[in-house]
Each structure stands twice: as structure tokens, then as C-alpha cells.
DRENDO-1510 file (C-alpha; in Angstrom, 1 decimal, always signed):
<recs>
REC; n; res; u; v; w
REC; 1; UNK; -0.6; +7.8; -7.9 .
REC; 2; UNK; +2.4; +6.9; -5.7 .
REC; 3; UNK; +0.3; +5.0; -3.2 .
REC; 4; UNK; -1.0; +2.9; -6.1 .
REC; 5; UNK; +2.6; +2.1; -7.1 .
REC; 6; UNK; +3.4; +0.9; -3.6 .
REC; 7; UNK; +0.2; -1.0; -3.3 .
REC; 8; UNK; +0.8; -2.7; -6.7 .
REC; 9; UNK; +4.3; -3.7; -5.8 .
REC; 10; UNK; +3.1; -5.2; -2.5 .
REC; 11; UNK; +0.4; -7.2; -4.4 .
REC; 12; UNK; +2.9; -8.6; -6.9 .
REC; 13; UNK; +5.3; -9.6; -4.1 .
REC; 14; UNK; +2.5; -11.2; -2.1 .
REC; 15; UNK; +1.2; -13.0; -5.1 .
REC; 16; UNK; +4.6; -14.4; -5.9 .
REC; 17; UNK; +5.3; -15.5; -2.4 .
REC; 18; UNK; +1.9; -17.2; -2.0 .
REC; 19; UNK; +2.3; -18.9; -5.4 .
REC; 20; UNK; +5.8; -20.2; -4.8 .
REC; 21; UNK; +5.0; -21.3; -1.2 .
REC; 22; UNK; +1.8; -23.0; -2.4 .
REC; 23; UNK; +3.7; -24.9; -5.1 .
REC; 24; UNK; +6.7; -25.8; -2.9 .
REC; 25; UNK; +4.5; -26.9; +0.1 .
REC; 26; UNK; +2.4; -29.3; -1.9 .
REC; 27; UNK; +4.8; -30.6; -4.5 .
REC; 28; UNK; +4.5; -33.0; -6.4 .
REC; 29; UNK; +0.6; -33.1; -6.2 .
REC; 30; UNK; -0.2; -29.3; -6.5 .
REC; 31; UNK; -3.9; -28.6; -6.0 .
REC; 32; UNK; -4.1; -26.0; -8.8 .
REC; 33; UNK; -7.7; -25.1; -8.2 .
REC; 34; UNK; -7.2; -24.5; -4.5 .
REC; 35; UNK; -4.1; -22.5; -5.2 .
REC; 36; UNK; -6.0; -20.4; -7.8 .
REC; 37; UNK; -8.8; -19.7; -5.3 .
REC; 38; UNK; -6.2; -18.8; -2.6 .
REC; 39; UNK; -4.4; -16.4; -5.0 .
REC; 40; UNK; -7.7; -14.8; -6.1 .
REC; 41; UNK; -8.6; -14.2; -2.5 .
REC; 42; UNK; -5.2; -12.7; -1.7 .
REC; 43; UNK; -5.4; -10.5; -4.8 .
REC; 44; UNK; -8.7; -9.1; -3.7 .
REC; 45; UNK; -8.1; -8.8; +0.1 .
REC; 46; UNK; -4.5; -7.5; +0.3 .
REC; 47; UNK; -5.0; -4.3; -1.9 .
REC; 48; UNK; -8.0; -3.2; +0.1 .
REC; 49; UNK; -6.4; -4.0; +3.5 .
REC; 50; UNK; -3.0; -2.5; +2.6 .
REC; 51; UNK; -4.2; +0.7; +0.9 .
REC; 52; UNK; -4.3; +2.9; +4.0 .
REC; 53; UNK; -0.7; +1.8; +4.9 .
REC; 54; UNK; +0.5; +2.4; +1.3 .
REC; 55; UNK; -1.1; +5.8; +1.3 .
REC; 56; UNK; +0.6; +6.7; +4.6 .
REC; 57; UNK; +3.9; +5.4; +3.5 .
REC; 58; UNK; +3.7; +7.4; +0.2 .
REC; 59; UNK; +2.9; +10.5; +2.1 .
REC; 60; UNK; +5.9; +10.0; +4.4 .
REC; 61; UNK; +8.1; +9.6; +1.4 .
REC; 62; UNK; +6.7; +12.6; -0.2 .
REC; 63; UNK; +7.2; +14.7; +2.9 .
REC; 64; UNK; +10.8; +13.6; +3.1 .
REC; 65; UNK; +11.4; +14.5; -0.5 .
REC; 66; UNK; +9.5; +17.8; -0.4 .
REC; 67; UNK; +9.3; +19.0; +3.3 .
REC; 68; UNK; +6.8; +21.7; +4.2 .
REC; 69; UNK; +8.6; +25.0; +4.3 .
REC; 70; UNK; +7.8; +28.1; +6.4 .
REC; 71; UNK; +6.2; +29.7; +3.3 .
REC; 72; UNK; +3.9; +26.7; +2.8 .
REC; 73; UNK; +2.4; +26.5; +6.2 .
REC; 74; UNK; -0.6; +28.7; +7.1 .
REC; 75; UNK; -1.3; +29.6; +10.7 .
REC; 76; UNK; -4.8; +29.4; +12.1 .
REC; 77; UNK; -5.9; +31.3; +15.3 .
REC; 78; UNK; -8.0; +29.8; +18.1 .
REC; 79; UNK; -11.3; +30.3; +16.2 .
REC; 80; UNK; -10.1; +28.6; +13.0 .
REC; 81; UNK; -9.5; +31.8; +11.1 .
REC; 82; UNK; -6.5; +32.2; +8.8 .
REC; 83; UNK; -3.9; +34.6; +10.2 .
REC; 84; UNK; -1.5; +36.9; +8.3 .
REC; 85; UNK; -0.8; +37.1; +4.6 .
</recs>
């Protein structure tokens, strides 16, 4: 859920930047169809490309908020078997 929030925020920011830059760069004759196509491509490509980064960033935030304690960690021996408990 959290990674989706980060990803959505990045998409909104990217959309806004591309939209404003496209308008300002081509003013007063804004090619609306080309701008619409560019924005559609951005809104499809960026979420897919940025998802692993947002997932990693969210996990880092979560680990900072709720660090793994000694009781949460399980130890595994050389053969992959759970020890203790």
C-alpha cells in the first residue's frame, strides 16, 4: 500500500512537470495532441519503471519506523534449519 502512495505521488509530480514544461516551452502555439500523447506515455511508463524504487523506498521507511528487534529475527543454521525457540 505504501509503495503505491509513493508511486502515485511521483506520477502526479511527473505529470505536472511535463505538462507545465510542455506548455511553457511551446507557448503560444501549444501542440495539444502531441502534449496529450507525451503525457499518456509518461503516465504509462513512469509507474512501471519507478515501482521497484518506490517499493524499496517504502521498505526503508518502514524499517526506520519499525526496526527489526531481537525477538523478531530468527536465526538459521548452515543447513537452512531454524534454530532455537
